matplotlib code that plots the C-alpha trace (Angstrom):
import matplotlib.pyplot as plt

x = [115.2, 117.2, 117.4, 117.7, 120.6, 121.6, 125.0, 126.2, 128.8, 131.1, 130.8, 134.5, 133.7, 130.4, 132.1, 133.3, 129.7, 128.4, 131.0, 130.2, 126.5, 127.3, 129.6, 126.8, 124.3, 126.7, 127.4, 123.8, 121.8, 120.0, 120.7, 117.6, 118.1, 121.9, 123.4, 123.3, 124.8, 127.6, 128.3, 128.6, 131.0, 133.1, 133.2, 134.2, 137.0, 138.2, 138.2, 140.0, 142.6, 143.2, 143.5, 146.0, 148.0, 148.1, 149.1, 151.9, 152.9, 152.7, 151.5, 148.0, 149.2, 151.1, 148.1, 144.9, 141.7, 139.9, 136.6, 136.5, 133.6, 132.5, 136.0, 138.3, 141.8, 144.5, 146.9, 150.2, 149.8, 152.8, 151.1, 147.9, 149.9, 151.5, 148.0, 146.7, 149.8, 149.3, 145.6, 146.4, 149.1, 146.6, 143.9, 146.3, 147.3, 143.6, 142.8, 145.6, 144.4, 140.8, 142.0, 144.2, 141.3, 138.8, 138.9, 136.7, 136.5, 134.8, 137.0, 134.9, 135.7, 139.4, 139.4, 137.8, 140.5, 143.2, 141.6, 141.4, 144.9, 146.2, 144.2, 145.6, 149.1, 148.7, 147.3, 150.2, 152.7, 151.0, 151.1, 154.7, 155.6, 153.7, 155.6, 158.9, 158.0, 157.1, 160.4]
y = [67.1, 67.1, 70.1, 69.6, 71.4, 71.6, 71.7, 71.5, 69.0, 69.9, 67.4, 66.5, 65.5, 63.7, 60.3, 60.8, 61.7, 58.6, 56.4, 57.9, 57.2, 53.6, 53.2, 54.3, 52.0, 49.0, 49.8, 50.2, 48.6, 51.9, 55.6, 57.1, 58.5, 57.5, 59.4, 62.8, 61.3, 59.7, 62.9, 64.8, 62.1, 62.4, 66.2, 65.9, 63.4, 65.8, 68.8, 66.8, 65.5, 69.0, 70.4, 67.8, 68.0, 71.8, 71.8, 69.2, 70.2, 66.5, 65.5, 64.1, 61.1, 59.8, 59.3, 57.3, 58.2, 55.5, 55.7, 54.0, 54.1, 57.5, 59.0, 60.1, 58.8, 59.5, 56.6, 56.5, 54.8, 52.5, 51.2, 50.5, 48.8, 46.4, 45.6, 44.9, 42.7, 40.7, 40.2, 39.0, 36.6, 35.2, 34.8, 32.9, 30.6, 30.0, 29.3, 26.7, 25.1, 24.8, 23.4, 20.8, 19.7, 19.5, 16.0, 15.8, 19.3, 19.6, 21.1, 24.3, 24.8, 24.1, 26.8, 29.2, 28.4, 29.0, 32.3, 33.5, 32.4, 34.4, 37.5, 37.3, 36.9, 40.0, 42.0, 40.9, 42.0, 45.4, 46.0, 44.9, 47.3, 50.1, 49.5, 49.6, 52.9, 54.4, 53.5]
z = [40.8, 37.6, 35.2, 31.5, 29.9, 26.3, 24.6, 21.0, 20.0, 17.1, 14.3, 14.8, 18.4, 17.6, 17.6, 21.2, 22.3, 20.5, 22.2, 25.6, 25.2, 24.1, 27.1, 29.5, 27.8, 28.0, 31.7, 32.8, 30.0, 29.5, 29.0, 30.4, 34.0, 34.0, 31.1, 32.9, 36.1, 34.1, 32.2, 35.5, 36.8, 33.7, 34.0, 37.7, 36.8, 34.0, 36.3, 39.1, 36.7, 35.2, 38.7, 39.8, 36.6, 36.8, 40.5, 40.1, 36.5, 35.4, 32.0, 31.9, 29.7, 32.7, 34.9, 34.9, 36.7, 38.6, 40.5, 43.8, 46.2, 44.9, 45.5, 42.7, 42.8, 40.3, 39.9, 37.9, 34.6, 35.4, 38.5, 36.6, 33.8, 36.3, 37.7, 34.2, 33.4, 36.6, 35.8, 32.3, 33.5, 36.1, 33.4, 31.1, 34.0, 34.9, 31.2, 31.0, 34.2, 32.9, 29.6, 31.4, 33.7, 30.9, 29.3, 26.3, 24.8, 21.4, 18.6, 18.7, 22.4, 21.7, 19.0, 21.5, 24.0, 21.5, 20.4, 24.0, 24.6, 21.7, 22.7, 26.2, 24.8, 22.6, 25.5, 27.7, 25.0, 24.6, 28.4, 28.6, 25.8, 27.6, 30.8, 29.0, 27.3, 30.7, 32.4]

ax = plt.figure().add_subplot(projection="3d")
ax.plot(x, y, z, "-o")
ax.set_aspect("equal")
plt.show()
């Protein structure tokens, strides 16, 4: 059985609380019954990260937390960045393949393809710059 608890959020941190609630609602399509569970998970992740960073004396900015099958895993940011880069490159290739195979695309669809292509290119550039900064 759940137990209601109350906390006060400083007005400077209110935006973070709002973003967290929006994240939960986007993830589940609702906040009721899941907001508390997600908050507890976030607190567990925070404590785990703090514990690992404190024990290994690493800076938290060099690590990323990932949830996998209920377990908490801390992965190096560089490894995650390469994973993201590979995903973006694969998406760009897949997009080009779809566009080549599609014969009669209306102009609006071609504009959407171009917009998506540009967004993927920008994302790839950002990730590549992040990887270079980590080296």
